[in-house]
N, C-alpha and C positions, 0 to 999 in steps of 0.2 A: 662211154667213160663212166668210171665208178670211183668216187672219192669218199673216204670215211673221215668223219669228225668224231673224236673221242671226247665226250663231255658236252652236255646240253645246257650249260649255263649261258650267260649272255655272251661270253667269249666264243663259245661254240656256235651259237645261233648267228652271231655276226659273221663268223668265218663262213658258215654255210650260205648266208645271204650274199656275201661278196663272191663266193664261188658260183652261186647260181647266176649272178650277173654276168660272169665270164663264160659259163657253160650252161646255157638254158636247158639243154636236154640231158644233162648228166644225171646219173643216179647218185644222189648225195645222201649218204647214210650217217645219221647222228646216233651214236651210242650213248645212252645215259643210264648210269647204274641205279639211279633212283627211279621213282615212278612218275616223275614229271620233269618238264624242261624248265629252265630258269635259274637253276643253281640257288645261290643265296639271295636272289631276287624273288620275292613272293608277296603277292597281294592276297589278303584274306578278307573275310566278312566279319564285321562287328557292328552290332546295334543297327542293322539295316543298311549299312553302307560299307564301302571298301576301306581297308587300312593296309598299308605296307608293313610286312612283318620282317623284312630284312632292311636293306638300304631304302631310304625314303627320299633322298635328294642326290643331286650330282653337282659338281663344280661347274657353274654356269659360265665362267670366264674361259673355259676351254670349249672349242667349237664342236668336238666330235659328236656328242649326244644331240645337240641342237641340229646339226647338219643331218644326222641320221633320222631324226624325227621328221625333218622336212622332206627328206627322200621318201620316207615311208608314208607320207601324207597324214601325219598325226601332229603337225606343228601346233594345232589348236589345243593340244593336251598340255602345253607348257603352262606351268604356274610358277609364281615367284613367292618367296616367303615375305612376311610382313615387315621384316627388318628389325625385329626386336632382338635384344641381346640376351644371352644366357646368364645364369647365376652360377657361382661355384659354392658348394657347401664345404666349408673347411673350418676346423676348430669349433664345430657345433653351431655354426651360424652361416647364413647366406651372404655372399659378397658378389658384387658385379664382376663379371669376367674381365680381366685386365685387357685394356686396349693397347695398341702399339707394341704388340709382341709378334714373334715368329713362332707359331705353334706353341705359344705360352712362354717362350723365352723372351724376357723383356729387353727393350732397346734403351730403357732408362729406368731409374729406380722408382720414379713416381708411378709407373704403371702398376707396380705390385704393392704400393703403400695401402695399408688397410687389410690386405689379404694375408700378408706375412708380418712377422713381428718387427719391431724397430731395429733390432740388431741385424736382421736380414736385409732390411732396406738400406742400412748403412753399408753393408757388405756389397750390395749391388752398386751403390753409388761410388764406392771406392775401387771397384773391380778394375777399372782402366789404369789404375796406378800400380797394379801388380803385374809382374812379368808373366807373359803367356808363353807356354811351351807347346808348340804344335809342329809336327813333322808333315810337310806336304805329302798328300797321298794317304795319310793315316786315317784310321777309322776306329771310333770307340762308340759305345752306347751313349745315347743322349743323356741319361741320368748321370753317368760318370763325369761328363764334360760340364754339365750345368751345376751339379752339386759342388764340384771343385771350385768353380768360379763364383757362384751365387749362393750356395748353401742348399741343404736338403729341403727346406720349406718351399723354395721356388719350384723344385722338382715335384714335390707331392701335391702342391696346391694350385700350380699354374700349368706346368708342362704335362704331368700325367693325365689330368682330366681331358685334355685335348687330344693327345696321342692315343689315349685309350679309346676315344670315340672313333678314331680312324682305323686303328689296327686291332682293337680288342686286346691290347697288351698294355704294357707300361713303358716308360722311357728307358727302363733297364733292359728291355728286350728288343729295342729298336736302335739301329745304327744311324749315326749322323749323316753319313755319306749317301745312303739310300733314301732316307726319309726327308732330309733337309739338304739337298744338293747345293742350293745357293749358299747356305751357311758354310758347308765344307769348302766350296770354291773360294769364298771370302777368306777363310782361314788359310787355305793353300796360297793365296796371293799375298799373305803376310800381314793380315789384320793383327794389330798389336793388343787387342783385347776382345773378349767375347761380345761386349757391348758394341764395339766397332764392327765386328763381323755381322752381328744381327742387323745393325743399321744398314750395312751394305747389301744384305740379302733381302730386306723387306721389299715387297713389290711396291711400285709407285702408287700413290693414292688414286683411287678410281671410284666413280659413283655408280658403276655398273653393278648389278646384283651379283653377289658371290655365288649363290646357289639357285638351282632350278629343281622342279619336280614335275610329276605328271598328275593331272586332275583325277584320273581314275586309277592311279597307282601304276607301278611298273608292269602290271599285267597288260596294260595297253601297249607298251613297247614290245613285250615278249610276244603278244598275239600278232602284232604287225610284222615283226621279224619272221615269225613262223610262217605266216601267210605268204610273205614275199620270197622266203628261201625255199619253200616247198620241200623240206627234207623228208626222208623216210626215217622217222623217229623210232628207234628201237629202245624202249624203256625197260627198266629193271634188268638191264643186261650190262655186264662189265666186260671191257676188253681184257683179254687174258694173255695174249702173246703178240709180239710184233717182230717180224723178220723180213729180210730182203727177199724179193722174188726175182725171177729172171727179168721181168718187166714190171716194176712197181713194188708193191709190198703185200705181205700176207698179214692180215690182222684177224686173229681169232676173237669171236666166232663169226666174223663177217666173211672172211675168205680173202681172195686176191682182189686188190684195189690198185688203181693207178697212183693214188696219192693219199697221204694221211696228214691230218692236222690234229695234234695233241692239244686239246683245250681242257684237259683235266687238271685237278690239283697237283701240286708238286710231287707228293708221294706216289701218285698213280703214274705220272710221267716218268718218275725214277724207275719204277718197276718195269714199265714197257720199254724203256731205253736201255735196260741193263745189258743186253747183248749187242745191240746195234750201235750204241754210243755210250760205252761204259763211263767215260769221263764226265759226260753230261749227266748221266744217271747218278753218279756219286755227288755231283754238285747239287742236283735237285733234291737228293735225299737229305742234304744238310739244311734244307729250308723247313722250319717247323711251323706248325699250325696252331692257332688259338681257337678255342671254342667259346660260345656264348649262348645266352638264352634271352628271350624278349617276352615281356608280358604287356599286352595292349589292353588298356582299361577304357571303358565307356562310363563316364560319370554323368550325373545330372547336369544339364546345361548351365544351371546357375551356380555351379561350384566356383568359388571365388579364387581360382588359380592365380598365381603371380602373373603379372603382365610381362612375361619374359618368354623367350623361345624354348628354354629348357633349364635344367638344373644339373650341373656336372658335380660329381662327388670326388673330393680329394682322396688321395691314397692315405690309408691309415685311419679313416673315419669308421666308427662303429656302426656302419650300415652295410647291408648286403648288396643293394643295387649300386651300380657304378655311375648311372646317369638316368635322367628322365627327360624325355622330349615332351614338351607341353604342346602337342600337335595343334590343338584348336587355337592356341595363341600364335604359334609359328606360321601357320598356313591360313590365309584368309578364306580359301575355299572350304576348308574344314570347319572354320568358325561358323559357317552357315548351317552346319548339321544340328540336329535336335539334341545332341549329346555333346559333352566335352570329352575330347580324346587325349589320352596320355599314354606314352610308351615308356616302360621301365626296362633298362638293360642290365643284364647280369653277366658275370664271368670275365676274367682277365687271363692273359697267358700264364700258365702254370697253376691256375685255379679253375678246375673243371667241375668242382663240387655242385654248383647250381644246376648243371645239366642232369644230375641224378635225382634232384628233388622232384617229388610229385607235383603235378600242375597246381594242386591246392596249396602246397607249401610255397611255391614260387609266387603265386598270386597273393597269398597272405603276406609274404615278404615285401612285395611291391606296394601293397596297401599300407603296411606299417611304416616303411621307409618314406613313402610319399606323405604320410601323415606327419612324420618327423620334420621333413624339410619344408613343409608348407604351413604346419600348424593347423591344418583343416581336418574336419571329420570326413574322411574319405569313405564313400559308400558306393562302390561300383554297381552299375546296372548289369553289366556284362563284362567278361574278360576272355581273352584268348591267349594261349601260350605257344611260342615257337622256339624250338631249340636248333642251334646251328653247330653241331659237332665238327671240329676242324674247319670252321667257316672262313677264317682269314689267315693268310700267311704272315709270318713275322719277318720284317726286314731288318734282320740282326746285323751287327758289324760284319763286314765282309760280303754283304749281300750283292753289291754291284759286281764283285769279282766272281761270285757264283753264277750270276746271270750271264756275264761275259763268257764264262767257261761253257755254259749250256749252249748258248747261241753259236759260239765258235765250233763246238763239237758237232753240231747238227748242220752246219752251213754247207758241208759238202755232200750231204745225203739228199740226192735229188728226190723231189716229191714228198719230202717230210718237213714239217714245220711245227714249232711249239708256240703256244700262246697261253695266256691266263693271268690271273691277278698276282701271281707270284713273281712276275717278271719286271714290269715297269710301272707299277702302281696298282693299288687295290681299288681305286675308284672306277666307276662305270666308264667315264671318258677314256681313261688309260686302257681299260680292257677293250673298248671299241677300237682304239688306235692299234693296239698290239694284234688284235684279231684280224684287222684289215691288212696289216703288213704280212701276217702269216699266210692269209689266203692269197695275197699277191705273189708271195714267194712260190707256193706250190703251183699256182696257175701258170707262172712263167716256165717252170721246169716241165710241167705236163705238156704245155703247148710246144715247147722246144722239142720234146721227145716225139710228139705226134708229127712234127714237120720233118 
């Protein structure tokens, strides 16, 4: 039996692992167009230790990553953040990140008092008194909804910083229904105000840690997955054509295979599906990607960084960085290092300029902006730069319909499944869940065909 997986990111590796569990003796080929597996998960070296240069955490209240780590025998890699809150840099000053919000959308006016001006606070407080027009099933970008009800400052200073951290975009590029399904559901049920909808959509209070991470970085998860999946990794090789065969599929340059899992980004999936599932291809082609860059800095250990997990930057500020993770403050295991670690993030959807800057310019921008937001003399010992062109899909208005079209269009194609961050969530737990489902789908059809 021969199965091909297109894409060697975490989605592709999880799919390969799940297929290996079902078919211990199969030839599982993973095609990865870059020179390494892992996709946008990458752990590098900085100042004598590891540092994640892509995602650095996962939502710990979802079970997928925790269960997978246990399966792979690396549960001891789990680390939890210190529980410190981030700051928001807005109006040329640092403010506490508002509490009691749904991805920055407040459930009461008091949440944003001090972050926005008094006029905006009054507007939020009076929002429930204004008629709300919402058509069940509708979808708009988050910025349009929030600005209409609460004003632009809430968008720029509270919502954009949080959504930007998740999607490398802004609330203007993200749809309510895909990014905030609980909010959309509350509006569909007839919430009479945005305040009421947010309150209905907020998760119940919990003392469980929101996030988790890996002590040695995501490389520990990638290594364990690769060892367990035992794929035949074909790096620096792109899949160029997908076609039906008399029994299975033809995937160039691999050849004939029994099944295919497409775990590549949306544009790659669109190109490969063009002839076999044109409706799915058209839907996937409508999903746009955002690019970003990251600068990891190692500072002297005694640098007096704020006692916060990070500093998010509001839209419209005269800074080039969009956020800083104060890693040594956020993660207790990193606080043990002999240096202070900070990650500076650049790039939002529609603004790919930072990716073209030389490493020296990106590093200088990170130092200058970190100096501005902390008021400290920032003198790095070492720095490393990582660029992520097309790293994250944008869940724009209509995204859920696009995903439904993709999955409906490939549902009848035996031995073919799609997965990836562009479907049901950009976080690692969502990718693990989607990849597991894709592997199960092709495994069932291949098994049925063999019998």
